[in-house]
N, C-alpha and C positions, 0 to 999 in steps of 0.2 A: 328682450330676451332674458330668460331666467337662468343666469349663470351663477355658480358657486365657485368662484376662482380668484386667485390672487396669492402671490408668493408670501410666505411668512404670515399667512392670515388664517384665522378661524372665522368663518362667516357666521352671521347670526343664525341661531337655531330656527328652523322653520317647522311649523306644525301642519300636517296635512290631514290628519284624522283626529277626532276629538274623544272617541270611545276606545278604551284600551282593549276591548273585545273585537274591534273591527279588524278586518283583513286589509293589508296594504300590498299592492302589486307594484313590483319594480322590475326594471330591465338591468341586468348586470352584463357588462362587456369588458374585454381586456385586449391589449396588444392590437390596437387598430392600425398602428404603423402607416399613418397617412403621410405621404411625401409631398414636397414642394411641387413636384411634377405629377399632375393627376394621372398621367399615363405610365407612371412607375409600375413595373412588373417584377415580381420576385416569386420563385418557386412555382411559376405558373398561375399566380394570383395577381389581381389588381386590387390593392388595399382600398384605393379611393372608391372604386366601384362597389367593393364589398360593403363598405360603411354606408355608401349611398343607398344600397339595397336594404340594409339592416335598419337604417334610420327610417326609411319608408314603411317597413313593416311595423316598427314601434309606433310611428306617428298615426298610423291608421286606427290603432286602438290604444291610445296613450296610457301608460301606467302612471302611478303617482310620481315617479321620478326615475332617473337613470344614473347609475355609477359606472364609470370606466376606470379600471385599476391600473392605468399606466401603460407606458410605451405607446403614447398617443402618436408620436412621430416615427417616421420610417428609420432614420439613421441616427442623427444627433440633433434632434429638435431645432428646426429653423422656424423663424417667424412665419414665413409663407406656408410651411406645413401646418402650423397651428391656425392660420387664417383659413386654409382649406378645411381643416377639421371644424371650425366654427360654421363655415358655410354648409357642410354636410349635415351638421346637427341642427340646423335652423328649423326644419319641420318639427323637431321635438321641442326645442327650446322656445318656440312660439306658443307652446302649450304647457310645458312642464319643466321643472328645474333639472339640470344635469350637473352632476358632481364629478369632477375630474381628479384622478390621482396621477402621480408622476412615477415613471420607471426609468431604467438605465439608458434608454434611448432618448429621453427628454432632457431639456435644460431649463433651469430655473429662470434665467434671464429672458430667454426668448419666449418662454411660456408667459412670464409676467408682462412682457411687451404686448403680446396678443390678447391676453385676458386680464384686463385691468381689474384690480381689486375694487370692490364696491366701497362706497362711503361708510357703510356700516360695519366693515371688517375690523377686526381687532388683531393687532400684531402680538400674538401670544407665544408662538414658537419661532424663535429667530431662524431665518433661512430655511424654513420649512412651510410646505403648503398643506394645511390641515383644515378639514371642513366637518362640521357636525350637522346632522338633521334629525328631528323627531318626526316620525311618520307613523301616525296611528298608534299601533301597539308597540312600535319598534323604535330604537335609537340607532342611528348609523353614524359611524365615525370613519372618515377617510383620512388615512395617515400618509406620510411621505417617507418612502424607503430609499430615495434616490441618493446615490453618492456620485459626485461628478467624476466622469471618466473611469467608472468602474462598473463591471457587470454584476458584482455582488451588491447587496443592499444593506442599509443600516438605518435604523430609526434614530439612534443617538440618544445620549443622556438627557438632553433638554426636552426632547419629544416624549420620552419615556416618563420623565418626571411630570410633565404636563398631563399625560394620559392617566397616570396613577392618581393625581389630584382630581382630575376631571371625573373619573369613574367613582372615586370615593365620595365626591360631592353631588353625584347625580342620584336620581331615585332608582328603583329596582326594575325599570322598564328593560325588557330583553334588548341586548346590545349586540350589534354586528360590527366588527372591525374589517376595514378594507385597506390593503396596500398592494404593492406590486410583487414583491419577491416572495419566494416560497419559504415559509417558516421551516426551520430545522435543516434547511438545504442551502438556500442562497442568502437568507437574512442572517447577517452576521451576529446580531444581538437577539436571536430567537430565545435563548434560555432566559435572558433578563426580561423579555416581553412576557413570557409565560409565567415567570415568577410573579409578575404583576397581575395577570389576568386569570391564572388558574384558580386562586382563592376567591375570585369574584364571580359568583354564580351567575350574575346578570349578563356576563359575556358569554354568549351562546355559540358564536361562530366567527371564523376568520375566513375572509374571501380574498383571493389574490390570483395573479396570472403568471407571466413570465416563461413558463415552460411550453406554452402553446399546446397544453394537454388538458383534457377535461377529466376531473377526477374528484371523488369524495373520499375523505378519511376522517379519523378522530384522534384527538390527543387529550387524554384525561377528561373525556366527556365534551370537549370542545370540538365542534365540527370544523373540518378544514375543507374548504371548497375551492378547487383549482379550476378557474374559468378556461374555456377554450378561447383561442385567439380569433379575432374578427378579421384581421389582415390576411393571415396565411398560416398554414400549419407546418410543422417540421417533420411530420410523418404521415404517410397516406392513411394510416389507421385512425387519425385524429380528425374530429369535425372542425369546421370553420363556421363561426356564427356567434350566437349570444344565448343568454339564459334568462328565462322569465321566472321571477321569484314571487310566489304568493306567501306572504308572511303573516303570522299571527303571534300571539303571546305564548302559544304552546308549541309552535314548530313552523315548518315551512315546506312548500312544494316547489321543486326546482325543475323547470322544463326546458329541455334543449331545443333550440331552433337552429338547425344546421342549413347554411346556404351553400356550402361547399365542402370539399374534403370528403371524409367518410360520413355518409348520411344514415348509417346503420341505426343510430339511436335518435334520429330526428323525431321530435314529438314525445319522447319518453320522459317520464317524470320521476324524480327521486324524492321521497318523502322523509323528512328529518323531524325528530322530536327533540326539543331543547332539553338540556340537562336541568335539574332542579337543585 
């Protein structure tokens, strides 16, 4: 299985495309909320069954990779919940890598027990789960905004220092950051994060979840992409599902795949142009 997982680990960078002008196709998910009990039901949804359906859709036409931006578990991250998650994602991980972020419903210890760090991982950011990937024209960085026993999120000084150094030392390949909490709302060190990334034109977008809402916005030219939840919505007007992302060095196309909730915009595509 192709996992990019492990607490306090930055996995080895993987290259899926060789030509910077290539398009890379990814699946972006958030808030899967898989429970230890596969029959767990919340707000009329069965998160286990939802992810089972989504994983089947993705596996039928596998993208270059998958990113899930946290709240993997239903309540407070249990080992069995993560084992269920692994099982559900198997149709994808047998073919493509899956990169997992952590949210406020997750726990580092149980996550680490279920997803053992690979031998090639390097402990770069203490007590944080960070993963990087190079995919064709793009660089993807999955950060960790989890604070134990808090609904709000924080990257923290060590992770911000690592990010600043990593970005400064990397080439100008367009870069997307992923984490769970909403910048400027739930992420407590949002200002410090944007102080780092706003001057770096290579950072094109930030992708996150937490709100169970699907939305696009901008901040100083940086695209802010709030993913819908896969597990359940918090409002009947919101979709439940995932987003297919076709990424190039110039921009991206983001297509909603709704499996529940509001299907009003199912199949609709948002086209974004990267800042220069």
